Every structure is written in C-alpha cells, then in structure tokens.
N, C-alpha and C positions, 0 to 999 in steps of 0.2 A: 819626023819622024820619029817612031817611038823609041823607048828608052831601050826596051828588048832588041828592035835590029838594030842600034847603036852598040849594046853590047853583045851583039851574033858580031857585026862588021868587026868590033875591034879584036874579038876572040879570034875571026880568021886573018888577019892584017898578015902575022909570021905565022902561016902554016907549018912551017918544018918545025920552028919552037914551039908552038901552040902544040902540037901533035909529039915533039917530044915529051913537054912536059905532061900531058895524058897519058901517056904508055909510062911513064916513073911512075905517077899516082897509080895507074892499073895494076903493076907491078908491087906496089908496098901493098895496096891491099889487098893481093893476091898472097902475098909472102904472110901479112899479120893472121890472115884467116886461116892461111895452113897451117902455121904454130902455135896458132891458139886452140885449132882440131888435136893437135898432138896432146895439148898439155889437157885437153878432155879425155883424149881415148887413153892417158896414162891414169885419168884421175874415174874411168868409166868403172872400174870396180866397186870403187867407192859408192858413186854414184848409184850403184844397182842393189849397196847392201840395206838392209834392213834394221830396224833399231830393236826388234824382238827377235830379231835374231843373232845367236852369240854361237862364238868358236871355243873350244876349249882345247890346248894343244900341252906336250909337253913344257914344263914351265923354264927349261935350261933351253930348250933350241927346237924347230920343227923338225930338225933332222933326229930326233929319239922320241919312241914310239909311246903308248899308253897301251897298258892292257884293256882287251873286249871287257873286261870285268866290270870296268867303269860304268859302260852303259846303263844297268840297273839302276846304279848308287845317283848317277845322273838324272834318269829320269824320273826319282823320288825326290828330289830337293822342290821347295816351296816356289811353286809358280811355273814349273817347266811344262811345258802341253805336248813336247813331243821331241824325238831325239833321234838322230840320225849319225853314221861315221863313215871316213873314208881311208883311202890312200894315195899319197900320190903315185904314180907309177914310171912317169919319166921313159917310155919307150920310143923309139926312131921309128917313124913312118917314110921309108924308103933313104931319106939320110938327112943330116942335120938343119940342112934347110927349112924343109918341111915339119915345121914346128907346130903343134898343139896341143891343150892341156888335157890329161889323161886321169882318171880317176877312176880307183875299182872302190865301188861304193855299198849299200848297204842298200841292194832295190827296192824290198819293200817302205821302205822308212824316207828314202834321200828326194823323191820328186813329192811327197808328201810337205817334206821341209821345204824346199824349193817350190814355192809352188809357182811362180813365175814361168815354171820351164813346162808346158805340155805336150803330152804323147799321147795320140791316141789311142783307146781302151784297148781296143786290137791289137796294137802294137808294145802297148805294155805286158800284155798278157803272154802274146810268144817271148816276149825278152824275160819273163819270170820263168819260162818254162825248161829255159837251155843256160848250162852253167856258160858256156862261150860265148853268151849273146851280148849285143853289145848297141847303147843309145846312143846315137850323135848327134850334134843341131845341124837344122836345116843347111844353114850359112856351109859350113867345114864338110858337108856329105856336096854340096853344091860346088864348090872347090875342087875336088877330087875327082867329082860325078860318080860318087857312092850313090845307089840304089839299094834297096832293101832286098836283103837273102845275100849281099857281094860279101865276101869275106875278106877282112883286113887285117895283114900279116904287121905287127910290131914286132921290133928289135929290142928284146929285152936291155935298159943297163944297171940298173939296180937289183932287176931279180931276169938274171942273162936269159936268152935262149929266142926263139921263136914261138911268138904267142898270136892266134890264128882266132879272131874272134868273127861273126859271124851279126853283121848290121842288122837288126828286127825293132828296130823305133829308132823315128825321127823326132827330135823335139824342136819348138819352136817356143819364141817369150813375147811376153805380155808387155817388156819394157825394152825401151829403144836401148837402154845402156845397159842391159844384159847380156851376158857373152852368150852368142849362138854358135863357137867352136868347139864345142868341147865334147870329150869323147869318154862315155860313163860306162863300165863293165862290172861283175857280178865281183864282190869284196870276196864271196866264197871262193871262186877261184885262182885267186890269189894268197887266200890262208892255204888251199889244198897243195899248192909248190911250194911254198915257205914251209911247212910240214914234211915236204921229201926231201928239201933240201936243209935250211936252218930249222929243226925242228927245237931247237933253241928258244926260237925268237915267233914260233907262231904262236896265233889268236893276239896279236897284235894289230893295232890300228894308227893312223898315223894323225887323225884328229876327229874330236867328234862337234857335230853342229845341230844344234837346238834352239826351239822356238820357246819362248816364254807369254803369259798372259802377258797385255798391252796394258793391265795394271798396273804390274808390277814394274819396278825400278831395275834397268840391268845392271847398277853396279851392285845392285844389295843381292841380286843373284848370283853374278859371277864372285864376288868374297862367299857367299854361301858356299857354293859347286868347292870353291877350292880350298875351302875349308875342311870338305869332304875327305880329301887327302894331303893335307896338311903332314909333312913327318913321312910320305911317306917314302918308299923307294923310285916312285916315280911321281913328284908333288905337279901340279897343274896349273896353267896360268888361263883363264878364262875371261875375254872381252868380247865386245859387241865387234858384229860382221864389220862396222866399218872401220872400226879401230884395227883390226887385223888385217883387211884392205890395206889401210894407210900404211902399216908394219911395210908393206910389202915397198909401197911409194916413197917411204920416206929414203928407202935405199940409194934412191936416184935422186934425191933433191937437190944434186947441186947441177943436176944438169936439166934440171923441170926450175930450176933459179935464172939458169942460161938462158934458156928460150924466152923465158916469159919478162928476163931482161931487152933481149934481144927484140919481142915486139915492141917493147917501148919505144925503143931507139928507133924503129919503123914510122911511130909516130910522128917522132922530129924528125926523118927522113922528110916524111910529104909533106910538113912546115914549110922544112928549107926549100925545096924544088919550087913550091908555089910560091913562097915568099922573093925568091931569087928572078921568077917567070914579071909576079906582078909590080916588081921594085924597077926593072928594065923597062916594061911597056909602061909604068908610068912616068921615066925620066924622058922616056923619048916623046910624050904627048903633053910636055908641060905648055908648050907655046898652044899644041891645041886646044889644050882644057880654059886657056886665058881666052880665046876667041870664043868659046862656049859662050864664057862667064860674059862676054861683051853682047852676046844675041841673047842674054835673059838666062842663061841656068844659074841656078842657085849652085852654091857650094854643098849643098847636102843631094842635091840632085846628082850632080860628078863625082860626088865621093859613092851613093849609090849606085853610077855605073862603072868603077871600078871593082867595088864589092862583088854586083855582078856576074861580071866577066871573071873573078877571079871563082864567085860559086859555079859557073857552068862549065871551067875548065874543069872542077874538082868533080862536080857531076857525071861530067861526060868520060873523066879517067877513072872514077868508083864505078859505073855502069859496066867501062869495060871488064874491068877489075870480077865486080859482081858475074858478067856472064861466063866468063874464063875459070870461076873458081870452082864452079860446081863438077864440069869435068876433069878438072885436073886433078880436084880433090879424089874425087871415084876412084880413079886413075892410080893415084898414090896409095889410096887407102888397098886397092887391090896388091900392090906391088908389098905394102909391108903388111899383111893379112898375118901373116904366122906371129909379129909383134903385136900387135895392134888388132885383136879380134871385132872392137866396137872401135869404129872410125867413122864417125858420123857429122859431118858437117852441119853445125845448127843454125837456125835464121837467126839467131841471138847473135851468134858470130858476125854472117854477115850485115846483121844492122848497124852493129860496133863499128866495124872496119867503115863500111859507108858514113856513119856519121862524123866518125874522126876526121875523114878526108873532107868534109862539109867543115868543121868542125875550125879544120886545118885555114881552109880556104879564107874564111873570115879574120881569124888570126893573123894571115898572110896580108890579106887587102887591108888590115886596119890602117898600119902606119904609112903606105902609100896615097890610100883618100885622104889621112889628116893631112897629110904635109900638102896636097894638092889642093884640098878645099880652102887651107891657110896660105897659099898664096895668091898674092895681090895679082890685078889683071898688068900693072904695069911690068911688076919682076916675071911675071911668065912672058910677055911679049920680048923682053931684053933675050930670051933664052935664042929669038931666028937668028941663025946661021952660027 
C-alpha cells in the first residue's frame, strides 16, 4: 500500500473528528481573510494616494475653510503643476444609513488632478454646461440604480435645504483601490447658496489639492506652500495625499489594532485545532506504528505519514474556506458598502491564509511525528490493551 493511500485512510478513520477539524480550519481561514480584507478596506484611501499629489487645508482643522484667493498663490509655488479645490458637502440621501462621500469641486480642474477617474468626454461636456449637474461613480450608480439624466435629491446638513442634482456623468477608475462611490458636483453651485445665506463666508473652500513635478521633493513643496500663508488669518498645513489619508485612518487606530490582533489569534486557533487532532491520532496509533516498524517502515516514513495526514486535513479545510470566502466577502462588502467603498478580497490575502493553515499543519504534526518516530517497537507494542 502506498504512503498516499495510508494517509488518506488514516485521515478518514474518524470521519466526524476529521470533518469537525476541517470545518474549524475552514472557519478560521474564512475569518482571517475577512478580517484582513476589512483592514485593507480601511487603508484603501492610503493605497490609492499618489506621492506627487498634495493636500492643503487649514492648519487648525478641516472644519475651518480657506480663502479661494489662495488658489493662485499655490499655483505659483515652485514645482506645482496643477491646482484644484473642493468642499465636503455631507448631504443625506434617503436617510443616514445611505451614506456616500459628496464633494463640491472645481469641475475644470478636479478630474485633471485625479487622473485615475475617467469620465467620457461627452458626459464631461454635459456636466460642465449645467450648474446643478453631478458626476458619480459607476459603483454608486449601480447601488441605487441611477442612470444618466436621473435627478438625485440630497438633504443638506451643513448647508440646509433640499438639493436636486442631475446625473450627467459616470466615472470609472483605473485603480482597484480607488473609490468608485463618490458624488461630485459644481463648487459654484455651493458658493451661490452660501452667498445668499451666509455672505460673510462666501468664496471659501474646504481644501486644495494639487500635483507637483515628480522631480520635486513633496516635503520641500509642502514647506514652501505653507510659508506663503504663515502668520495669516488662515494658516495652512500641506501634506502628501498619503499623509492626509493616514490622518483619517489614525483616528480608528485602536480598532484596527484590535482587528489585527484577532487575525493573529486566529492563526493560533488553527494551530491548536490541528495539534489536538494530530496528538489524539498519534496516541491512538502508537501500537500500529510499532507494527509498521516491524514490517520495515522506517521512523522517517512513519513521521511522513503523520505529517502528510496533517497536511491533507489542513489543505482540505483550507480549500473549503477558500471556496466559501469569495461569495461571503462579496456579500459582506455589499452589506457594508456605505462604510467601505473599496472592499476587495486580494489573492495575496487568500494565499497567506492558506499558507498559514499549511504551516500550522506542519507545526501541529511535528511533535507527534517526532515522538512516534523515537518510540521503540517494544514500547509501542506494550500499549496493546
């Protein structure tokens, strides 16, 4: 009988125990993949950022605005190749559960700065012609069944009232980590409203974003831009887009740390489940292994049988987990799409999960295999009865 047939038959001796072990491994692989995907979704904005794209905001807080007059001065800073600006809108669609990011932006420059967002030329032209037009991500449009020409009503929070926008463009992204669920409309429409209701705060923007020549050091350009507005009534803080996004991630650092710790503990769970199964199997078969030694099986071959059984169970459990993880992650992503616009399971995460399961299988079988291999035939046969 070949070693492979022995391994398969040994694994199938206690079908319930093997099945429960495989189920435990599958659940562990599934949980690990989901948790790592959640962490990846939290960092999606960071991953999509570009090092030559910088963000300038009020040095006090994002809650404070900056004068529109800063635009031309930033554009004249050494190394700056393009400037745009925007405001966070914060409207409500249907109710608070249906959240998505909304920005009032400078249409002529925004999509040049964010080159990963692609809008068909005819749609961009239609968007540019109408003051109440909007461009939305294809993923967001698919979520709500919106089509070109549909009117979307947002209930203002920071800017009260009902705001009606006509969808004139759908953007796609070239980066998997880029957010395809945003809602953009004209900054001029917001500024007109502010001029009517809060004239003292007209001509203000929430932030500037600009690109720089790749030969320039972002830190040097940041210091140069901030120096332009030093000691003014609205001093600025300029940082790379990555640093800007990391500022939001750091607000939930404790949650992220907890999720990462749990994902590590799951690896320990995989090891414990497998180690328990293999230890029980080795104890039950000490006499059988002694008999195999009398038939000419070397200690090394017996150790390989134990190791192979552990790897077989781990591989089968891991395969079940991998098969289940893709539809479950898709369903989970659809359920939390409002909070995680980018929720993609990476093949690297799947590979790491399976690799950890197989590595745990080797570690779990190591002690039983070593113990059985060292047990003499006489000691093994004494276990009879």
